[in-house]
C-alpha positions as CSV (number, residue, x, y, z in Angstrom):
1,M,-16.4,-4.1,1.8
2,M,-13.2,-5.5,2.1
3,I,-9.8,-3.3,2.2
4,A,-6.3,-4.4,2.2
5,A,-3.1,-2.6,2.9
6,F,0.3,-4.0,2.0
7,D,3.8,-3.5,2.9
8,V,6.9,-5.2,2.3
9,H,10.2,-5.4,4.0
10,Y,13.3,-6.7,2.3
11,F,16.1,-8.9,4.1
12,A,20.0,-9.0,3.1
13,D,19.7,-12.3,2.0
14,G,17.5,-11.7,-0.7
15,R,14.2,-12.6,0.8
16,A,11.3,-10.5,1.5
17,S,8.4,-10.2,4.0
18,A,5.0,-9.3,2.7
19,G,2.3,-8.2,5.2
20,A,-1.2,-7.6,4.7
21,V,-4.1,-6.2,7.2
22,L,-7.6,-6.5,6.0
23,F,-9.9,-4.1,7.4
24,H,-14.1,-3.2,6.5
25,Q,-13.8,0.3,6.7
26,Y,-11.4,3.3,6.7
27,T,-12.4,4.1,10.4
28,D,-11.3,0.6,11.5
29,P,-9.3,0.5,14.7
30,E,-8.2,-2.8,14.4
31,P,-7.6,-5.2,11.3
32,A,-10.3,-7.8,10.7
33,L,-7.5,-10.1,9.5
34,E,-3.6,-10.2,9.0
35,Y,-1.2,-12.1,6.5
36,V,2.3,-12.5,6.4
37,G,4.1,-14.2,3.2
38,L,7.8,-14.7,2.6
39,T,9.2,-14.5,-0.9
40,D,12.6,-16.0,-1.7
41,G,15.1,-14.5,-4.3
42,V,13.7,-11.1,-4.8
43,T,14.6,-9.0,-7.7
44,Q,17.1,-6.3,-7.0
45,Y,15.9,-2.6,-6.7
46,L,16.0,-1.1,-10.3
47,P,15.0,2.8,-10.1
48,G,11.8,3.6,-11.8
49,Q,10.9,-0.1,-11.7
50,F,10.3,-0.7,-8.1
51,Y,6.9,-2.6,-9.0
52,R,9.0,-5.6,-10.4
53,R,10.5,-6.2,-6.8
54,E,7.2,-5.5,-4.9
55,L,4.5,-6.9,-6.8
56,P,5.5,-10.5,-6.7
57,C,5.6,-9.9,-2.7
58,I,2.2,-8.5,-2.6
59,L,0.8,-11.2,-5.0
60,R,2.1,-14.1,-2.7
61,V,-0.1,-12.7,0.3
62,V,-3.0,-11.9,-1.7
63,E,-3.0,-15.8,-2.7
64,Q,-3.9,-16.6,0.9
65,F,-7.0,-14.4,1.0
66,N,-10.4,-16.0,0.8
67,E,-11.5,-13.2,-1.3
68,T,-10.0,-10.3,-3.6
69,P,-10.9,-7.0,-1.7
70,E,-12.2,-4.2,-3.1
71,E,-9.4,-1.5,-2.4
72,M,-5.9,-2.3,-2.0
73,L,-3.4,0.5,-0.2
74,I,0.2,0.3,-1.0
75,D,3.1,2.0,0.0
76,G,4.0,4.3,-3.0
77,Y,2.6,5.6,-5.8
78,V,0.0,4.4,-8.3
79,M,1.6,6.4,-11.3
80,L,5.6,7.7,-11.3
81,G,4.8,10.9,-13.4
82,D,3.3,9.3,-16.7
83,R,4.9,6.1,-16.0
84,P,2.7,3.0,-14.2
85,G,4.0,2.6,-10.8
86,L,3.6,-0.2,-8.3
87,G,-0.1,0.8,-7.8
88,K,-1.0,0.8,-11.8
89,H,0.9,-2.5,-12.2
90,L,-1.3,-4.0,-9.2
91,F,-4.6,-2.4,-10.5
92,E,-3.9,-3.9,-14.1
93,F,-2.9,-7.3,-12.5
94,F,-6.9,-7.4,-11.0
95,A,-8.0,-6.0,-14.8
96,G,-9.3,-3.0,-12.8
97,R,-11.6,-4.8,-10.7
98,T,-9.8,-3.8,-7.6
99,R,-9.5,-0.2,-6.9
100,V,-5.8,0.7,-5.7
101,I,-4.7,3.6,-3.5
102,G,-1.1,4.4,-3.1
103,V,0.1,6.2,-0.1
104,A,3.7,7.6,-0.1
105,K,5.5,9.5,2.8
106,S,7.6,11.3,0.2
107,Q,7.3,13.1,-3.1
108,Y,8.4,11.6,-6.2
109,R,9.5,14.0,-8.7
110,D,7.1,14.6,-11.5
111,S,4.5,12.8,-9.6
112,F,1.3,14.0,-8.7
113,G,0.1,13.3,-5.3
114,V,-3.3,14.5,-3.2
115,E,-1.5,16.1,-0.1
116,V,-2.9,14.6,3.1
117,F,-2.0,16.4,6.5
118,R,-3.1,14.1,9.4
119,G,-2.6,14.7,13.0
120,E,-0.3,17.3,14.4
121,S,2.1,16.6,11.4
122,K,3.4,19.6,9.0
123,R,4.5,17.2,6.7
124,P,1.8,15.5,3.8
125,L,1.3,11.8,2.9
126,Y,1.1,11.6,-1.0
127,V,-1.9,9.8,-2.2
128,T,-2.4,8.7,-5.6
129,S,-5.1,6.1,-6.9
130,A,-6.5,3.8,-10.0
131,G,-10.2,3.0,-10.3
132,V,-11.2,5.8,-7.7
133,D,-10.7,9.7,-7.8
134,P,-7.9,10.8,-6.2
135,Y,-9.4,13.2,-4.1
136,T,-11.8,10.8,-2.9
137,A,-8.9,8.3,-2.2
138,A,-7.2,11.2,-0.1
139,G,-10.3,11.7,1.9
140,R,-10.4,7.8,2.6
141,I,-6.8,8.1,3.9
142,K,-7.5,11.4,5.9
143,V,-10.4,9.5,8.0
144,M,-8.5,6.8,8.8
145,H,-7.8,5.5,12.5
146,G,-5.2,7.1,14.3
147,S,-3.9,10.7,15.7
148,H,-0.5,10.4,13.6
149,R,0.7,11.4,10.2
150,V,0.5,7.9,9.4
151,P,-2.5,6.2,10.1
152,A,-2.8,3.0,12.6
153,L,-3.6,0.4,10.4
154,L,-0.7,1.3,7.7
155,K,1.7,1.8,10.8
156,R,0.4,-2.0,11.8
157,V,0.9,-3.6,8.4
158,D,4.7,-2.0,8.3
159,L,5.3,-3.6,12.0
160,L,3.9,-6.9,10.7
161,A,6.3,-7.1,7.2
162,R,8.9,-6.4,9.8
163,G,8.4,-9.2,12.3
164,K,7.6,-6.8,14.7
165,V,4.1,-7.9,16.1
């Protein structure tokens, strides 16, 4: 199975850098592949419409892949209450053929996320999903490599997007 995790970093000049790490199993300590894509002219942030800003950046990186992953992890929510969030839009873009798991570090009002506690942290991650049961998705995030709140590969993709690796 191929799994991809994404993160996007925004620059003050209107550009964005999206990073992706690909791996085979949730317990993998290192990525199999890494990608970065730059996007110019990124849309301004609009509350509740974050996907308009982030989705094009993620899709730019996906264009570099040799195959479409079976699962994708995003930094954020799949659903924002009863409205589609970034993850749901990504799921729909791939016509439901790729499962999407959202991993958020903070709780979004009116949104349901399965709380996942990792390491010694007293603060949970909030896991949502499309195409896979949210409790199953939460279990996958729980077993990811690393002893801290944020799994090692999710920290890696954050640093990759920021150009710090």
